[in-house]
C-alpha positions in Angstrom: 22.4 5.3 10.4 18.6 4.8 10.9 16.3 2.1 12.4 13.8 2.6 9.6 13.6 -0.1 6.9 12.1 2.5 4.5 12.4 6.2 4.1 10.6 8.2 1.4 11.5 11.8 1.0 9.6 14.2 -1.2 8.6 11.4 -3.6 7.0 12.8 -6.8 5.5 11.2 -9.9 4.0 13.2 -12.7 2.6 11.6 -15.9 2.8 13.7 -19.0 -0.4 14.0 -21.1 -1.4 16.2 -24.0 -3.2 18.5 -21.5 -0.3 18.8 -19.1 1.3 16.9 -16.2 -0.9 14.7 -14.0 0.2 15.1 -10.4 -0.2 11.5 -9.4 2.2 11.6 -6.4 3.3 15.0 -5.1 6.0 15.4 -2.5 5.1 12.4 -0.4 7.4 11.7 2.7 7.2 9.1 5.4 9.2 6.4 7.1 8.5 2.8 8.2 10.1 0.7 10.8 10.8 -3.1 10.4 7.9 -5.4 11.2 5.3 -2.6 11.1 2.4 -1.9 8.8 1.7 1.5 7.2 -1.8 1.8 5.8 -2.3 4.2 2.9 -6.0 5.2 2.4 -8.0 7.5 0.2 -10.4 7.7 -2.7 -9.8 6.0 -6.0 -7.3 8.1 -8.0 -5.6 9.7 -5.1 -2.2 8.2 -5.9 -2.1 5.3 -3.4 -1.1 2.5 -5.9 1.2 4.8 -7.8 3.0 5.6 -4.5 3.5 1.9 -3.8 4.7 1.0 -7.2 7.0 4.0 -7.4 8.6 3.0 -4.1 9.4 -0.4 -5.7 10.5 1.4 -8.9 8.0 -0.5 -11.0 7.2 3.0 -12.0 10.2 5.4 -12.1 9.8 8.5 -9.9 9.9 12.0 -11.3 11.9 13.3 -8.3 12.5 12.6 -4.6 14.5 10.0 -2.7 13.8 6.4 -1.6 16.0 4.7 1.0 15.5 1.0 1.6 17.4 -0.7 4.5 19.7 2.3 4.7 20.5 2.4 1.0 19.4 5.1 -1.5 17.7 3.2 -4.3 16.1 6.0 -6.3 18.8 6.0 -9.0 20.2 2.4 -8.8 20.9 0.9 -12.2 18.7 -2.1 -13.3 21.4 -4.7 -12.4 21.7 -3.4 -8.8 18.0 -2.9 -8.5 17.4 -6.5 -9.5 19.5 -7.7 -6.5 17.2 -5.7 -4.2 13.9 -6.9 -5.7 14.0 -10.2 -3.8 13.7 -8.0 -0.6 10.9 -5.9 -2.0 7.8 -7.6 -3.3 4.2 -6.7 -4.2 0.8 -8.4 -3.9 -1.5 -7.1 -6.7 -5.1 -6.1 -6.4 -6.6 -8.5 -9.0 -5.5 -12.1 -8.2 -6.6 -13.2 -11.7 -5.0 -10.7 -14.1 -1.7 -10.8 -12.1 -1.3 -14.6 -12.8 -0.3 -16.1 -16.1 -3.3 -18.3 -17.1 -1.0 -20.7 -19.0 0.9 -21.7 -15.9 0.0 -24.1 -13.1 0.0 -23.2 -9.5 3.4 -24.9 -8.9 4.9 -23.1 -12.0 3.6 -19.7 -10.8 5.0 -20.1 -7.3 8.3 -21.5 -8.6 8.8 -18.7 -11.2 11.0 -16.5 -9.0 13.5 -19.3 -8.8 14.3 -18.8 -12.4 15.8 -15.4 -11.7 17.3 -15.9 -8.2 19.6 -18.7 -7.2 17.7 -19.9 -4.1 18.1 -23.6 -4.8 21.6 -25.1 -4.6 21.2 -28.6 -6.0 21.4 -29.8 -9.6 19.6 -32.2 -11.9 17.0 -34.5 -10.5 17.8 -33.4 -7.0 17.0 -29.8 -8.0 13.5 -30.8 -9.2 12.9 -32.6 -6.0 14.1 -29.6 -4.0 11.9 -27.3 -6.1 8.9 -29.5 -5.5 9.5 -29.4 -1.7 10.0 -25.7 -1.8 6.7 -25.1 -3.6 4.7 -27.5 -1.4 6.1 -25.8 1.7 5.0 -22.4 0.4 1.6 -23.8 -0.5 1.2 -25.1 3.0 2.3 -21.7 4.4 -0.4 -19.8 2.6 -3.1 -22.5 3.0 -3.2 -24.1 -0.5 -3.9 -27.8 -0.5 -1.3 -30.1 -2.2 -3.9 -31.4 -4.6 -3.9 -27.9 -6.3 -0.3 -28.4 -7.3 -1.0 -28.9 -11.0 -4.2 -26.8 -11.3 -4.6 -23.6 -13.3 -5.8 -20.2 -12.0 -9.1 -20.3 -13.9 -10.0 -23.5 -11.9 -9.7 -21.7 -8.6 -11.8 -19.1 -6.7 -10.5 -15.6 -5.9 -9.3 -16.4 -2.4 -7.1 -19.3 -3.6 -5.8 -17.1 -6.5 -4.7 -14.4 -4.1 -3.0 -17.1 -1.9 -0.9 -17.9 -5.0 0.0 -14.2 -5.3 1.0 -14.2 -1.6 3.1 -17.3 -2.0 4.9 -15.8 -5.0 5.7 -12.7 -2.9 7.0 -14.9 -0.1 9.2 -17.1 -2.4 12.3 -15.0 -2.1 11.9 -14.3 1.7 11.4 -10.5 1.3 11.7 -7.8 4.0 9.0 -5.4 2.6 5.8 -6.3 0.8 3.5 -3.7 -0.8 -0.1 -5.0 -0.5 -1.9 -3.1 -3.3 -5.6 -3.5 -2.2 -5.1 -7.3 -1.9 -8.6 -8.0 -0.6 -10.8 -5.5 -2.4 -11.7 -8.0 -5.2 -12.7 -10.7 -2.7 -15.9 -11.7 -0.9 -16.1 -10.4 2.7 -15.6 -13.8 4.3 -12.6 -14.5 2.1 -11.2 -11.0 2.9 -11.0 -11.9 6.6 -9.1 -15.2 5.8 -6.5 -13.3 3.7 -6.1 -10.6 6.3 -5.6 -13.2 9.0 -3.0 -15.0 6.9 -1.1 -11.7 6.2 -1.0 -10.9 9.9 0.1 -14.4 10.8 2.9 -14.2 8.2 4.0 -10.9 9.5 4.3 -12.2 13.1 6.2 -15.4 12.0 8.5 -13.8 9.4 8.9 -10.2 10.7 7.5 -8.8 7.5 7.0 -5.1 6.9 3.9 -4.0 5.0 2.7 -1.0 3.0 -1.1 -1.8 2.9 -2.9 0.2 0.3 -6.7 0.3 0.5 -9.8 2.5 0.4 -11.4 0.5 3.2 -10.7 2.2 6.6 -12.3 -0.6 8.5 -9.6 -3.0 7.2 -6.6 -0.8 8.2 -8.2 -0.2 11.6 -7.5 -3.8 12.6 -4.4 -4.3 10.4 -2.1 -1.3 10.4 0.1 0.4 13.0 0.0 3.8 11.3 -2.3 5.4 8.6 -1.5 7.9 5.9 -4.5 9.6 4.3 -3.9 10.7 0.7 -5.8 13.3 -1.3 -4.9 14.2 -4.9 -1.4 12.8 -4.7 -0.5 14.3 -1.3 -0.6 13.0 2.3 -3.1 15.2 4.3 -2.9 13.4 7.6 -0.7 10.7 9.1 -1.0 9.2 12.6 -0.9 6.0 14.6 -4.1 4.1 13.9 -5.7 4.4 17.3 -5.0 8.2 17.4 -6.3 8.7 13.9 -9.6 6.9 14.6 -10.1 8.6 18.0 -9.0 12.1 17.0 -9.2 12.7 13.2 -8.2 16.3 12.5 -8.3 16.9 8.8 -11.9 17.4 7.4 -11.2 14.9 4.6 -10.3 12.2 7.2 -13.3 13.1 9.2 -15.5 12.6 6.2 -13.9 9.3 5.4 -14.5 8.0 8.9 -18.0 9.4 9.0 -18.8 7.3 5.9 -18.0 4.0 7.6 -21.2 2.0 8.2 -22.1 1.6 11.9 -23.2 -2.0 12.8 -25.5 -0.8 15.7 -29.0 0.3 14.8 -29.4 3.0 17.5 -25.8 4.3 17.3 -25.4 7.4 15.2 -22.2 8.8 13.7 -21.8 12.4 12.6 -21.4 12.5 8.8 -19.7 15.3 6.9 -21.4 15.8 3.6 -18.8 16.8 1.0 -20.0 19.1 -1.8 -18.3 20.5 -4.8 -16.0 18.8 -7.3 -12.5 17.3 -7.1 -10.1 19.7 -8.7 -8.1 18.5 -11.8 -4.9 16.8 -11.0 -3.4 18.5 -14.1 -4.2 22.1 -13.2 -3.8 22.2 -9.4 -4.4 25.6 -7.8 -1.9 27.1 -5.3 -4.1 26.5 -2.4 -5.3 23.6 -0.2 -6.4 20.9 -2.7 -9.4 20.0 -0.5 -10.6 23.6 -0.3 -13.4 23.3 -3.0 -15.0 20.4 -1.1 -14.2 21.5 2.5 -17.0 22.9 4.7 -14.4 24.9 6.6 -12.6 26.5 3.7 -11.6 30.1 4.4 -9.4 32.8 2.8 -6.3 31.6 4.6 -6.8 28.1 3.1 -6.2 29.7 -0.3 -2.9 31.1 0.6 -0.6 28.4 -0.7 -0.6 24.6 -0.1 -0.6 23.9 3.6 2.5 21.8 4.7 2.2 18.5 6.6 3.0 19.5 10.2 3.2 17.6 13.4 0.5 18.9 15.7 0.7 16.1 18.3 3.5 13.6 18.9 3.4 11.4 15.8 0.3 13.1 14.4 0.8 15.1 11.2 -1.8 17.2 9.4 -1.9 19.5 6.4 -4.7 21.9 7.2 -4.8 25.7 7.9 -7.8 25.3 10.2 -5.9 22.8 12.4 -2.8 25.0 12.4 -4.9 27.9 13.7 -6.5 25.9 16.4 -3.1 24.6 17.6 -1.6 28.2 17.9 
């Protein structure tokens, strides 16, 4: 028995191409407690979104194990997986392309009801119950009732994303994967959506995996952060610990790139040089070595494992290992 709602063990996803296997997700492991938020950050192409979608089995994993609410779901047949999907939902990055433009707001929000028997009434009573259900969800996510019969193209990005959030909430899930839900929105709208997600988490006890490339967002939103590079987690720690004491050179570079809002305050930046290695032909060494200013011979002696160097603080780096010895 465990008190974690999600456990991911050695999760791996390779995509086959003519040139070889693309290591999109490579032996990723972490756990998540109910009601908490794990932020997954990194550059574009590091495997963040693939990790989230593989956990939900929207993409089938190559290997590894996924445990949701104490149940191993990696190899569940489609019929059994369908029963669990109401507890595992996703909010997509682009609020326009993820919505059917031929459906109205009410039809989009009510679509999950076609596949799961949430409503109990029949006939006209069912239509009335469905209308109440949709209006309640619209109110929950901040959509005005007047938008009930509008189409996505008539709305701005913030309202479209609220539709996506309402759809994710329709089946009362336990876990929601937020796949860069605010990256396509204006800054002022981003704050509104983030505040809404936090409010929903407090009221409903939701658990989030929050995928983003914006460290400033997860600083105020997540409980723990996992930093990914070329398909692997290179550092994982509670959010305050990671921002106060980043240990991996890649994490330090990411934090150093955050703009400082004070004119006279300076932040030490780490300039990364070199090129990102191919995700197809990965060398048997630290994957960050070719860009790392601290790369030494020991860094080329196999891929460094993710090790706990402080309570709750995990790092995959030979330099940090040597300093801790």
